[in-house]
N, C-alpha and C positions, 0 to 999 in steps of 0.2 A: 537461648534458654526455653527449655520447655515448659507450656503453660498451662497447665490442669484446672483443670474448671473444680472440680470436685475439693480435692485437699492439695493446697497452693505449694502446699511443702512433699508431697510427693513429684517424681521423675519416675519418668519411662524408661530410665537407665535403672533402676532399683530392679525395672520389670526382668531385666538382663541378669540377677545374681541367684546361684542356687538355693535354694529355698532350703530354710531352717528344720531341723530337724523336727521326728514327729513327739518325740519328747521334749524340744524346747517348746514344741508349739502348742503342746498339751497343758505348757504351765504357764501359755499368756493370758492375761485377762480377757475377757467375752471379747470388750469394746474395740480389742487391738489386731482380733483375728481377722480383718478382713482387711490387713493393709497390706502391701506389695512385697514383703521381705513374711508373710505368711505363707503358709505351706497353701499353691493350689489345687483350688479345687476340682471335679471331674465334670461338673457342671454349675454354669452359673457368674461365672467368674469374669473379669475383663479384659477386654480386647481393646485395645489402646494403639491410637497413630503415632507412626516413626515419622521422624527427616532424616531420609541416608545422605543428604548432601544435593552441590548442585556443582552445573558445570555451566563454564563464558561462553560465548561462543562470538564470532568476530566481528557479526554486523551488533552485537553491542546486547543482544537478545543473552534471558540464561533458563537454563532447565534444572527445576528443582525434579530429585527423587525421593518417593515416601515410600514405605514399605508397613507393616505392623505385625504386634504382636498379640496372639489370644491365649489368655493363662489358663485357659481349660484344661486338663486331661483330658478330657473325653470328647466335649462337645465343641463340634462344627459350630459355627457361629453364622447366622445372614440377616444384615441389616441392611435393609432395602434402602433404597438413593432415597433423600428425607432428613427431615426434621431430625433423622437422631446417626445421620451418615452423609454430610456438607462440606463443600470446601466453600473458604471465602476467597477474594470477591468469588460473589456465584457465577459468575462467565468461566471460572475452572472446575468447578463442580460435572460430574458426570464421569470424569476416568475414574472415579476411585472405586474396592472391589467394593461389593457387596456379600461375599463370598467369606470364610475367614475360618479356612481351613488348619486343623491344627498338627503343627512343629514342633520337632525332638532333634535340632540336627546333633545337641550336646555341644561342649565345647563353651565361648564366649556368646555365639548369636543364637544358642539354645531353643528357645521356642518363636525366635525372631526371620520372617519374610522378609527379605530384606528387596529392589527394587522393583515392587510392583508393579509400581506405573509413576508415570511423571508428566509434568507438564511443563510447559514454555512460556515465560514471561515475557513478551516484547520490550526494548528496548526503552522505550517512555513510561514503563510500569518495575523498569527494575527495580526500586528503591521496596518495593509491595511487598507486605508480607501474604505470602498464600497459606491459610492457615485450616487442617481438615482436624474435622471434629465428630467422633464418635462415641453415641450413647448407647449404653447396652450395660444389661440387669444390676438399674439405680447408679451405673458410673458411667460419667462422664468425662472426657479426656480431648486437649483442642493439642495439636502439635504446631508451630509455625515455619513454612520456609522460607529462612533468608539466606538472600546473597551476599551476605557479609564477611564471614568471618573462611581467612583460607584453612579453618582447622577441616571446614565440611567442603570445599572444593575437590572437587574430581577433575581427573584428565582421563580425553578421548585417545588420548594416541597411545606409542606401542607398550607394550609393559619393561620391562626387563630381558626380556629372552626372545622380543618380538611378536607376544600375544597381543591380536587387537578383540574385540567385540566382536563374536559372528555376525554374517550376513542372514537376511531374512527374503524372501521372496516368494509370495502364495502365485506368481506367474512366473515361468522360467524366465522372460523377455518383460518384465510387469515391474513397480514400485519394488525398491529395497529400503532395506530401513539394515542399522548395524547403532541404534539407540535404543533406550530403557522406556521411549516414548511409542514407539516402534509405527507401525502402519497397519490399518485396518484390510484386510481381504471382502469381497463382494460376498453383501449378505447370502446365506445359503437358509433358504425354506426345509424342514424338516419335517417328519411328522412322528408324533407319539409312538413309541413303544416299535420306529423301524428304526436300525440304524445307517448314520450319513458320515459319509467320509470327509475325513478335514486332513487336509494335505498341506504342505510348502514345500519350496527349495533352498535348503541352506549348506551356507561357503564357512572353511575356516581362510580367514583373512590374515592367518598369523603370517608375519617375516619377518622368519629365524633363519635363514639365509645367510643374516648378517651375523651371526651368531656363532659360525661351526665348531668353534671349539668348545662352548657350552649348549646349547642345543643338541640333543643325538637324534632328536626328528624335525622335518620339514612340517610335518603336521602329526595333529593329535585328533584321538577320536571326538566330535561334537553331542551331548547329550539335546534329548530334545524334551520336555515336560509340557505336557499339557494338562492344563487345571480350568476349572469355569472361575472367569474375574465375574459377570455377573449374570443373575437368574435366578429363577423360583426354587429350582431346584438339583442339585448336579448329577451330569450324566452317568454314564458306565462308560467307561473310556474302552476298550479293547488294550491299549498298551498306554498308560499314561506317561511312563518315562522310557523314552529308550536311550539307549548309546548303540552310536554309530559301528557299531560291530563289525557291518558287511566292509566297511573302508579299510579296516583292521586287518581281516583278511584275506583285503584283493593287498595288502604291502600298500600303508599310506606316502609314505616317502616316494612313490611312482607317481601318485597324485600331483597336481598342476593346484596352484591359486587359483586358476579358473575353473577348476569343478566345481561344481551344484549337486548336492546328495537329494536328493527324494524323500523326504519322509512322509509318514502316513499314519493316520488314527480312524477307527471306527469311534463314532459318539451315540451313544442309543439314549434318547431323552424321553424321560417318564410323566413331565407336564409341559403343558402348553405354556407358551411366554414366548418374552424374549431375551435369549442370552449373550453373553459376548465371553466368551474362550479366549485366554490367554495363552499362547505357545510361545517359552523358554527354549531359545538354543543357550548353550552353555558350551564353557572350553576349558570345563574345570580342571582337563585331564594333563592341560599345561604344567609343568614345572612354575610359571611365572601368573600362573592365574587361583585364582580360590573366591571364594563366595565368602570366605571373612573377611576380603580386600577389596571386598567393592570390583573384582574382573576375574573374567571377562563373559557377559552374555550381554544378550538384547532381545527384547522382547516383540511380540507381535500380536493381533488379535482378530478375533474370528466374530462376527456379528450372527447368530443364526437365531432363524424368527423357528420357534416350533407351533406346528399345528396339530389340532385333536384328527 
């Protein structure tokens, strides 16, 4: 159950509903026009944390996945870590984003950004609620992560046609992630106004050979999405969203599961400070993988120190 400090009866789920028409909105009394069912504002509207689910592990630990919804139609919101953006218990704070872009994906997920980060709760704390709080524009929302309801339980196993979350490495022979909690690259130092290269190696791990009668392709193109996770000002990416079209052009069925694809972009930072760039690698081209269904993507993070 979602806990909201400002209005106990509001729920984050309401944020997902389509706003009422402008005509009906105009008929609302002024004191009701701030409710989530009211028309979204261009700016000054709320940003809400969302609990996406949890994944159990063999060692007894659980990973909790969080996203957010920025209800503003136009305003990209930044909320620094601190009294307006924190997680309790405090040992888990710091993983959450401070940068909240505007999304309009349509459908049920609408303005949501799912799986922006995750935290793993050790076995001796598995019954602990991990609560993320955001305060912005006079609104205050808190959402607890709980590993209790099977409705929110997620699997890291194969999907219906063998799709798995892609693998990410920052070094071809280095550490690897296939999760939303991800790994961090070695810190990069950049200068204001000078483009810096961000790169990674990605791999489609799908086990589709087991389903030849249903899966037309053994490999599907991956998509990489670079976005600012934390930092004082959004950088300019040469390419923020990259479809692995080169793999398609080469003939993806001729590639093996051991093949790694090198992806990169240039990022230009305009303000000095400490940044974290999130890389999401997704396999939404596969027929059994959809953002709506919480599969299949992985996260990784690049810390960047920008000097004047």
